[in-house]
C-alpha positions, 0 to 999 in steps of 0.5 A, spaced: 448 517 447 445 514 453 447 516 460 450 508 461 454 509 454 457 516 457 459 513 463 462 507 460 466 512 455 468 516 461 471 510 465 475 508 458 477 516 457 480 516 465 484 510 464 487 512 457 489 519 460 492 516 466 496 512 462 498 517 457 501 521 463 495 526 466 495 527 473 490 522 476 486 527 480 485 531 474 483 525 469 478 523 474 475 530 476 475 533 469 472 527 465 467 526 471 465 533 471 464 534 463 460 527 463 455 530 468 455 536 464 453 532 458 449 527 461 444 532 464 446 538 460 446 542 466 453 546 468 450 548 474 448 541 476 456 539 475 458 545 479 454 543 485 456 536 485 463 538 485 462 543 491 459 537 495 464 532 493 469 537 496 465 538 502 464 531 503 471 529 502 477 533 504 473 537 510 471 530 513 475 530 520 477 523 519 482 525 514 486 528 519 489 521 519 493 523 512 497 528 514 498 525 521 500 518 519 504 521 513 508 526 518 510 520 523 512 515 517 517 521 515 520 522 522 521 515 523 524 514 516 529 520 517 530 517 524 534 511 521 529 506 525 528 502 518 536 500 518 536 499 526 530 494 525 534 491 519 540 490 523 537 486 528 533 482 524 539 480 519 543 478 525 538 473 527 537 470 520 544 471 517 546 463 518 540 461 514 540 460 507 537 466 504 537 469 511 538 476 509 532 476 505 528 473 510 531 479 515 529 484 510 522 481 510 521 482 517 524 489 518 520 491 512 514 488 516 516 492 522 518 498 518 511 498 515 507 498 521 510 505 523 510 508 516 505 505 511 509 507 505 511 502 500 515 507 496 519 509 503 520 502 504 523 500 497 527 506 498 530 505 505 531 498 504 534 498 497 540 502 500 540 498 507 539 491 504 541 490 497 548 492 498 549 487 504 546 481 500 551 483 494 557 483 499 555 476 501 555 474 494 547 473 493 544 473 486 543 481 484 536 479 482 534 475 488 536 481 492 532 486 489 526 482 488 526 481 496 526 488 497 521 490 491 516 484 494 517 486 501 516 493 500 509 492 498 507 490 506 507 498 507 501 499 504 497 493 507 500 493 514 497 499 518 497 505 518 496 505 510 494 511 505 491 506 501 487 503 506 485 510 508 483 512 501 479 505 500 475 507 507 473 513 504 470 510 497 467 505 501 465 509 507 468 504 512 471 506 519 479 507 518 480 504 525 476 498 522 480 498 516 487 498 520 485 492 524 483 488 518 490 489 515 494 486 521 493 479 519 493 479 512 499 483 512 503 478 517 500 472 513 504 475 507 510 477 511 510 469 513 509 467 506 515 471 503 519 468 509 517 461 507 518 462 499 525 465 501 526 458 505 523 454 499 528 458 494 534 457 498 532 449 498 530 448 491 533 453 487 539 455 491 543 458 484 537 463 484 538 465 491 546 465 491 550 467 498 555 464 502 556 462 509 557 468 514 563 466 517 564 472 521 557 472 524 557 475 531 551 476 535 549 483 537 549 484 545 542 484 548 543 491 550 544 493 543 538 489 540 534 493 545 536 500 544 535 498 536 528 495 537 525 498 543 523 505 540 520 502 534 516 497 538 514 502 543 511 506 537 507 500 534 504 499 541 502 506 542 499 507 535 496 500 533 495 498 541 491 505 542 486 503 536 485 496 538 483 497 545 479 503 543 483 508 547 485 512 541 481 514 535 485 513 528 486 521 528 488 521 536 493 515 534 496 519 528 497 525 533 500 521 538 504 517 534 507 523 531 509 526 537 512 519 540 516 519 533 518 526 534 521 525 541 524 518 539 528 522 533 530 528 538 533 523 543 537 519 538 539 526 535 537 525 528 532 531 528 535 537 526 531 544 524 532 543 517 530 535 517 524 537 521 522 543 516 523 538 510 519 533 513 513 538 514 514 540 507 514 533 504 508 532 509 504 537 506 506 535 499 503 528 500 497 530 504 495 535 498 496 530 493 492 524 497 486 529 499 486 531 491 485 524 489 480 523 494 476 529 492 476 527 485 474 520 487 468 523 490 465 526 484 467 520 480 463 516 484 457 521 483 458 521 476 458 513 476 451 513 480 448 518 475 450 514 469 447 508 472 453 504 470 454 500 477 447 497 476 448 496 469 454 492 470 450 488 476 444 487 471 449 484 466 452 479 471 446 477 474 443 475 467 449 471 466 448 467 473 455 469 475 456 467 482 460 470 488 467 466 485 465 468 478 465 476 480 471 475 485 475 472 479 473 478 474 474 483 480 481 480 481 483 479 473 481 487 472 485 489 478 491 485 475 490 488 468 490 495 471 496 494 475 500 493 469 498 500 467 496 504 473 498 505 480 494 502 486 491 509 488 488 509 481 486 502 481 482 503 488 479 509 485 476 506 479 474 499 480 471 500 487 465 504 485 464 500 480 464 493 484 461 496 491 454 496 489 455 488 486 458 486 493 454 490 498 447 486 496 451 479 497 451 481 505 459 481 504 463 485 509 466 491 505 472 491 510 474 484 507 473 487 500 477 493 502 483 488 504 482 484 497 482 490 493 488 493 496 492 486 496 490 485 489 492 492 487 498 492 490 501 486 486 501 491 480 507 495 484 511 489 482 509 488 475 511 491 468 511 496 465 509 500 471 511 497 477 512 503 481 516 499 487 521 496 482 522 503 479 524 506 485 529 501 487 532 501 480 533 509 481 535 509 489 540 503 487 543 507 481 547 501 480 549 499 472 550 492 474 542 491 476 538 493 470 530 494 471 529 487 468 533 484 473 528 488 478 522 485 475 524 478 474 527 478 481 520 481 484 516 476 479 516 470 485 514 475 490 508 477 486 506 470 485 506 469 493 502 475 493 497 472 488 496 465 493 495 469 499 490 473 495 486 467 493 486 465 501 484 471 503 478 471 498 476 463 500 477 465 507 474 472 509 475 470 517 482 471 516 481 479 514 476 479 520 479 475 525 481 481 530 475 485 528 471 479 530 
């Protein structure tokens, strides 16, 4: 077989292995290694490229952001800041039809800015928000759908592990990727709130709910005590990066220290909790860096096979323009989203399409935002909507089936698709802060 044919079959083999349950980095790394060996009939070359992949990826200074932001997010989650932000938001929206759903979106947006994890958001707000909505007679499908939809904000609003992974694959600045994610993340949050209002106005039976007759406004002193710590942490991290006072690594370290101080002041951090956060940070960091190493050798395999160039020639021969290429890209991501998680999608499709997008003079930072938003839709679609599975497992409520979670999340997946189209049509939305 020719190198192009070997490369094509290797991509197919990777997707099949991941779908069969093989650990993603192993599927990427082993198949890529074997493909290079077969293409060049040189085992030593494959070993040398593997060594280079390791030295050029996980040993990079910028990837210190991974453990630092992971640790910060875990400390924030264990300190209970998510439930505090939700409580404040819910008092402000309680009288509006679907108001608790709007509060969940707002709290998730704030929580995302200090955790960067969709899974953490889905887990926290399944426990905090869903019981509250069910208590006020909201439709269970709407309740879990709001949590599932808004949980994806954790991977778009910085700091985000997916933006870090993309920045490595595309060789872009982590700081620029973080800043570029702010406006799209806020756009998506506002779009969710607008969609909930529209649902309450035009499909009230789907939303459900009853007037909150026992509503009482929280005293301003309580509101301040519950919001100031989170707002301060966001200002330290994102403000430091935006002003240039802190690099992403320094912002991660500073944010981790501030989060730890907040947890200690709130007396929500014991030695046992601290140790658990350290262990979990190690596990998550190891898995992400393993992914990055596997992605590095995968990219080299694609380059040796000439697969991106071949794909570019095919699209050029068909006279495909910008919108045709982006349509193909989005359709491919939506399809893979039904099978794979976000990280897998980014690692598989980005190396294929980067050589097509770069010659067009398009911003690779903008392309990264498109990639993450498109891939995140997969978190809400069956059969592998990870956020939906997390919500179902966290609730452990026989009244709510996995089907209910997926059906509830469907309208929010549609909202994400609309926002994605707007971001593709108007790239300036993603680059507004950078420009």
